[in-house]
C-alpha positions as CSV (number, residue, x, y, z in Angstrom):
1,M,-24.8,61.6,200.4
2,T,-24.5,64.7,202.5
3,Q,-23.3,64.3,206.1
4,A,-24.8,66.7,208.6
5,V,-22.2,69.1,210.0
6,D,-22.5,70.1,213.6
7,Q,-21.2,73.7,213.5
8,E,-20.2,73.6,217.2
9,E,-18.1,70.5,216.7
10,L,-16.6,71.9,213.6
11,A,-15.6,75.1,215.4
12,L,-14.0,73.0,218.2
13,F,-12.1,71.0,215.5
14,R,-10.9,74.2,213.9
15,E,-9.6,75.4,217.2
16,S,-7.7,72.2,217.8
17,V,-6.2,72.4,214.3
18,V,-5.1,76.0,214.9
19,K,-3.6,75.1,218.3
20,A,-1.7,72.2,216.8
21,L,-0.3,74.3,214.0
22,E,0.7,77.1,216.3
23,T,2.5,74.6,218.5
24,E,4.1,72.3,215.9
25,V,4.5,74.5,212.8
26,T,4.7,78.2,213.5
27,P,8.0,78.1,215.5
28,H,9.7,76.1,212.7
29,Y,8.2,77.2,209.4
30,E,10.7,79.9,208.5
31,Q,13.5,77.4,209.0
32,W,11.8,74.8,206.8
33,E,11.2,77.4,204.1
34,K,15.0,78.1,204.1
35,A,15.8,74.4,204.1
36,G,13.4,73.9,201.1
37,I,11.6,71.0,202.7
38,V,9.6,70.1,205.9
39,P,11.0,67.3,208.1
40,R,9.6,63.8,207.3
41,E,8.5,63.4,211.0
42,L,6.1,66.3,210.6
43,W,3.8,63.9,208.8
44,Q,3.5,61.6,211.8
45,T,3.0,64.7,214.0
46,L,0.0,65.8,211.8
47,G,-1.3,62.2,211.8
48,N,-1.1,62.0,215.6
49,A,-3.0,65.3,215.7
50,G,-5.8,63.8,213.6
51,M,-5.2,66.2,210.7
52,L,-4.6,63.8,207.8
53,C,-7.3,62.2,205.6
54,V,-10.0,63.0,208.2
55,D,-12.9,62.0,205.9
56,V,-11.5,58.5,205.2
57,P,-14.1,56.0,206.5
58,E,-13.5,54.5,209.9
59,A,-13.2,51.0,208.4
60,W,-10.0,52.2,206.7
61,G,-8.5,53.9,209.7
62,G,-10.0,57.4,209.3
63,C,-12.5,59.4,211.3
64,G,-15.2,59.3,208.7
65,A,-15.7,63.0,209.2
66,P,-17.6,65.1,206.6
67,F,-15.5,66.6,203.8
68,L,-15.7,70.0,205.3
69,Y,-13.4,68.9,208.1
70,S,-10.7,68.1,205.6
71,V,-11.2,71.5,204.0
72,V,-10.8,73.2,207.5
73,V,-7.3,71.6,207.9
74,G,-6.0,72.9,204.6
75,Q,-7.7,76.3,205.0
76,E,-6.2,77.0,208.5
77,M,-2.7,76.1,207.1
78,A,-3.3,78.5,204.2
79,R,-4.7,81.3,206.4
80,L,-1.7,81.1,208.7
81,G,0.6,81.5,205.8
82,F,1.8,77.9,205.4
83,G,1.1,77.8,201.7
84,A,3.5,74.9,200.9
85,L,2.3,72.8,203.8
86,S,-1.4,73.3,202.8
87,T,-0.5,72.2,199.3
88,N,1.4,69.1,200.4
89,V,-1.4,68.0,202.8
90,M,-4.1,68.8,200.2
91,V,-2.4,66.4,197.7
92,H,-2.1,63.7,200.4
93,S,-5.5,64.0,202.0
94,D,-7.8,65.4,199.3
95,I,-6.4,63.9,196.1
96,V,-4.5,60.6,196.8
97,A,-6.7,59.3,199.6
98,P,-10.0,59.8,197.8
99,Y,-8.6,58.0,194.7
100,I,-7.9,55.0,196.9
101,S,-11.2,55.3,198.8
102,H,-13.3,55.6,195.7
103,L,-11.4,53.3,193.2
104,G,-9.4,50.9,195.3
105,N,-10.3,47.4,196.3
106,D,-10.4,46.2,199.9
107,E,-6.8,45.0,199.9
108,Q,-5.5,48.3,198.5
109,R,-7.5,50.3,201.0
110,R,-6.4,48.2,203.9
111,R,-2.7,48.5,202.8
112,W,-2.5,52.2,202.2
113,L,-5.2,54.2,203.9
114,P,-4.6,53.6,207.6
115,A,-0.9,54.4,207.1
116,M,-1.8,57.6,205.3
117,V,-4.1,58.6,208.1
118,S,-1.3,58.1,210.6
119,G,1.3,59.8,208.5
120,E,3.4,56.6,208.3
121,V,2.9,56.7,204.5
122,V,3.0,60.0,202.5
123,G,1.1,59.9,199.3
124,A,1.7,61.7,195.9
125,I,0.1,61.6,192.5
126,A,2.2,61.6,189.3
127,M,0.4,62.9,186.2
128,T,2.5,65.7,184.8
129,E,5.5,64.9,182.6
130,P,8.2,67.1,181.0
131,G,6.1,67.1,177.8
132,A,2.6,66.7,179.2
133,G,1.0,69.1,181.7
134,S,-2.6,70.1,181.2
135,D,-2.9,67.7,178.2
136,L,-2.9,64.4,180.1
137,Q,-3.5,62.5,176.9
138,A,0.0,63.3,175.9
139,I,1.7,61.4,178.7
140,R,4.5,59.0,177.6
141,T,5.1,56.9,180.7
142,T,4.3,53.3,179.8
143,A,3.1,50.3,181.8
144,V,3.5,47.0,179.9
145,R,1.8,43.9,181.2
146,Q,4.2,40.9,181.6
147,G,2.5,37.9,183.3
148,D,1.3,38.9,186.8
149,E,3.3,42.2,186.7
150,Y,3.4,45.6,184.9
151,V,6.7,47.1,183.9
152,L,6.8,50.9,184.2
153,N,9.1,53.2,182.3
154,G,9.1,56.9,182.0
155,S,9.4,60.1,184.1
156,K,7.2,62.6,185.9
157,T,7.9,66.2,187.0
158,F,6.4,68.9,189.3
159,I,5.3,66.1,191.7
160,T,4.2,67.4,195.1
161,N,5.4,65.3,198.0
162,G,7.9,63.7,195.6
163,Q,10.8,63.6,198.0
164,H,8.9,62.2,201.0
165,A,6.4,60.0,199.1
166,D,6.2,56.4,200.1
167,M,3.4,55.6,197.6
168,V,2.7,57.4,194.3
169,I,-0.4,57.0,192.1
170,V,1.2,56.9,188.6
171,A,-0.7,57.6,185.4
172,A,0.8,55.5,182.6
173,K,-0.1,54.3,179.1
174,T,-1.1,50.7,179.1
175,D,-2.1,51.1,175.4
176,P,-0.1,53.9,173.8
177,A,-2.1,53.7,170.6
178,A,-5.5,54.3,172.3
179,G,-5.1,58.0,173.4
180,A,-7.0,58.8,176.5
181,K,-8.5,55.3,176.6
182,G,-5.1,53.9,177.0
183,I,-4.3,55.5,180.4
184,S,-4.3,53.4,183.6
185,L,-3.5,54.2,187.2
186,F,-1.1,52.3,189.5
187,L,-0.3,52.4,193.2
188,V,3.5,52.4,193.2
189,D,5.5,51.6,196.3
190,T,8.5,53.9,196.1
191,S,10.8,51.3,197.8
192,L,10.6,49.1,194.7
193,P,13.7,48.7,192.5
194,G,13.5,50.9,189.4
195,F,12.0,53.9,191.2
196,S,14.2,56.9,191.7
197,R,13.7,60.6,192.7
198,G,15.3,63.5,191.0
199,R,16.2,66.8,192.5
200,N,13.8,68.7,194.8
201,L,12.9,71.5,192.4
202,D,13.9,75.1,193.3
203,K,10.7,77.1,193.1
204,I,10.0,80.9,193.4
205,G,7.5,80.2,196.2
206,Q,6.2,77.4,198.5
207,H,9.8,76.7,199.2
208,S,9.2,74.1,202.0
209,G,7.0,72.0,199.8
210,D,9.0,69.2,198.2
211,T,8.3,69.2,194.4
212,S,10.2,66.6,192.5
213,E,11.1,64.7,189.4
214,L,10.4,61.0,189.5
215,F,11.8,58.3,187.3
216,F,10.7,54.7,186.5
217,S,13.2,52.4,184.9
218,D,11.9,48.9,184.3
219,L,10.0,49.2,187.6
220,R,8.0,46.1,188.2
221,V,4.7,46.3,190.1
222,P,2.3,43.4,190.8
223,A,-0.9,43.4,188.7
224,S,-2.6,44.0,192.1
225,A,-1.1,47.5,192.0
226,L,-3.6,48.5,189.2
227,L,-6.0,51.0,190.6
228,G,-9.5,50.4,189.2
229,E,-9.7,49.0,185.7
230,E,-7.1,49.1,183.0
231,G,-7.7,51.8,180.4
232,Q,-10.1,53.8,182.7
233,G,-7.4,56.1,184.1
234,F,-8.4,59.2,182.2
235,I,-12.0,58.8,183.2
236,Y,-11.0,58.4,186.8
237,L,-8.8,61.5,186.6
238,M,-11.6,63.6,185.2
239,R,-14.0,62.2,187.9
240,E,-11.7,63.1,190.8
241,L,-10.4,66.4,189.5
242,P,-13.4,68.5,190.7
243,R,-12.5,67.8,194.4
244,E,-8.9,68.8,193.8
245,R,-9.9,72.0,192.1
246,L,-12.5,72.9,194.7
247,V,-10.0,72.4,197.5
248,I,-7.4,74.6,195.7
249,G,-10.1,77.3,195.5
250,A,-10.8,76.8,199.2
251,L,-7.1,77.2,200.0
252,G,-7.1,80.4,197.9
253,V,-9.9,81.9,199.8
254,A,-8.3,81.1,203.1
255,A,-4.9,82.4,202.1
256,A,-6.6,85.7,200.9
257,R,-8.2,86.0,204.4
258,G,-4.8,85.6,206.0
259,A,-3.2,88.2,203.8
260,L,-6.0,90.6,204.5
261,D,-5.8,90.1,208.2
262,L,-2.0,90.9,208.1
263,T,-2.7,94.0,206.1
264,L,-5.6,95.2,208.3
265,R,-3.3,95.1,211.3
266,Y,-0.5,96.8,209.5
267,V,-2.5,99.8,208.1
268,Q,-3.9,100.5,211.5
269,E,-0.5,100.7,213.0
270,R,1.6,102.3,210.3
271,E,1.7,106.1,210.1
272,L,2.1,108.2,206.9
273,F,1.8,112.0,206.5
274,G,0.9,112.3,210.2
275,Q,-2.0,109.8,210.2
276,K,-2.6,106.1,210.3
277,L,-2.4,104.5,206.9
278,A,-5.9,103.2,207.5
279,Q,-7.2,106.8,207.4
280,L,-6.1,107.5,203.9
281,Q,-8.8,107.2,201.3
282,N,-6.8,105.0,198.9
283,T,-6.1,102.5,201.7
284,R,-9.8,102.4,202.6
285,F,-10.9,102.0,199.1
286,E,-8.3,99.2,198.4
287,I,-9.3,97.4,201.6
288,A,-13.0,97.7,200.6
289,R,-12.2,96.3,197.1
290,M,-10.2,93.4,198.4
291,E,-12.6,92.5,201.2
292,T,-15.5,92.5,198.7
293,D,-13.5,90.3,196.3
294,Y,-12.8,87.9,199.2
295,Q,-16.3,87.7,200.5
296,V,-17.9,87.1,197.0
297,N,-15.4,84.2,196.3
298,R,-15.8,82.8,199.8
299,A,-19.6,82.6,199.4
300,F,-19.2,80.8,196.0
301,V,-16.6,78.4,197.3
302,D,-18.9,77.6,200.3
303,E,-21.7,76.9,198.0
304,C,-19.5,74.6,195.9
305,I,-18.4,72.7,199.1
306,A,-22.1,72.2,199.9
307,K,-22.7,70.9,196.4
308,Y,-19.7,68.5,196.6
309,E,-21.0,67.1,199.9
310,A,-24.4,66.6,198.3
311,G,-22.8,64.9,195.3
312,T,-24.0,67.6,192.8
313,L,-20.8,69.5,192.1
314,D,-20.0,69.2,188.4
315,A,-16.6,69.8,186.6
316,P,-17.5,73.2,185.1
317,T,-18.6,74.6,188.5
318,A,-15.5,73.2,190.3
319,S,-13.5,74.9,187.5
320,M,-15.2,78.2,188.2
321,A,-14.4,77.9,191.9
322,K,-10.7,77.2,191.2
323,Y,-10.4,79.8,188.5
324,S,-12.2,82.6,190.4
325,A,-10.8,82.0,193.9
326,T,-7.2,81.7,192.8
327,E,-7.3,84.7,190.6
328,M,-8.8,86.6,193.5
329,Q,-6.1,85.3,195.8
330,C,-3.4,86.7,193.5
331,R,-5.2,90.1,193.3
332,V,-5.6,90.3,197.0
333,A,-2.0,89.2,197.7
334,D,-0.7,91.9,195.3
335,G,-3.0,94.6,196.7
336,C,-2.0,93.8,200.2
337,L,1.7,93.8,199.5
338,Q,1.3,97.2,197.8
339,L,-0.1,98.7,201.0
340,F,3.0,97.5,202.9
341,G,5.1,99.6,200.6
342,G,8.8,98.7,200.5
343,Y,8.5,96.5,203.6
344,G,6.2,94.2,201.6
345,Y,9.1,93.4,199.3
346,T,11.3,92.1,202.1
347,T,11.1,88.6,203.4
348,E,11.0,89.9,206.9
349,Y,7.3,90.6,206.4
350,P,5.0,87.5,205.9
351,I,3.0,89.3,203.2
352,S,5.9,88.7,200.8
353,R,5.5,85.0,201.2
354,A,1.7,85.3,200.7
355,F,2.4,87.0,197.4
356,I,4.9,84.5,196.0
357,D,3.1,81.4,197.3
358,A,-0.1,82.6,195.6
359,R,1.2,82.5,192.1
360,V,1.3,78.8,191.5
361,Q,-2.4,78.5,192.5
362,R,-3.3,79.7,189.0
363,I,-1.2,76.9,187.5
364,Y,-1.4,73.6,189.3
365,G,-4.5,71.5,189.3
366,G,-5.2,72.9,185.8
367,T,-4.2,76.4,184.7
368,S,-6.6,79.3,184.7
369,E,-6.7,79.0,180.9
370,V,-7.7,75.4,181.1
371,M,-10.4,76.3,183.6
372,K,-11.8,79.0,181.3
373,E,-11.9,76.5,178.4
374,I,-13.8,73.9,180.6
375,I,-16.3,76.6,181.6
376,A,-16.7,77.9,178.1
377,R,-17.5,74.4,176.8
378,S,-20.2,74.0,179.4
379,V,-21.8,77.3,178.2
380,L,-21.0,77.3,174.4
381,G,-20.0,73.8,173.6
382,R,-16.8,72.8,171.8
383,A,-15.4,75.2,169.3
């Protein structure tokens, strides 16, 4: 059911988010990028500022705010150039928390959600494996029922928040012979024996976002750790993916806005051939092209956000939002960097980070190729 959004209140919330980010993140972000990870205490700082899981119901420790408030948090991080942080928080607040809110029982919600709102617990979701990315049916991690417990064995990779995670939603095969119908989801406490983290993966972009390998070796979880029903995991994943893909698209739109704003300032200051770069026809035409690209995608993503809030956003439309907005983000980041010339290729200028951080947006959450197949099926049916 759609929650009415008071635009004045939303604007005040946006201002508070920006102020908190400029105070707590901006002075330190370059250092965190070089370190390859944000400090663990940042999560409590964000929680204290009311920026985590804001649409979690009040009964479970949240504000019960409309979904759009959660989008605003991620978008302002992306617009300010904190691509890695926006991804980490998106996974925590817009993927893990909704799974628990929608699928968990009261005991699970009571245990995990208030701590996620405060930042005491960092959440992650573990689907991807070394041999199974977009094809989730191919996962090999197993969960075998033994009395009142499940025993997990296997490994995951490319897991956002992997180094800091206190709880991970793990997709595992409870019936390896049943294909997609054999997948179940588990809420795994990372302090349990049998859980271990691999290295923090060295990526070309989003450096301060921890992305890890995770390992499960005879990890025993109580039967109460099962999220939802056994064998329904694939259905749950398909049901929850539209929000993830929509938010990725929303982050792409905001990051493009940030890149454009940097570029607009630069071309109006930089001189070339005795005039401002902004006076050259090529610059003007490129800015016009990119601004139009941004505005068209922003309008579509806003429409999809309204559909999600109304409960009418379907998977193909969410895939369109993710596909179109992230492709646009990469086009804009590339075009903006070009206008900076050689300076754009140096890490001294933030536009370089906007460029490298953008690239993964077309991969995680479902690649652009997978998005196109989902869209095509909705139009043409299966081949």
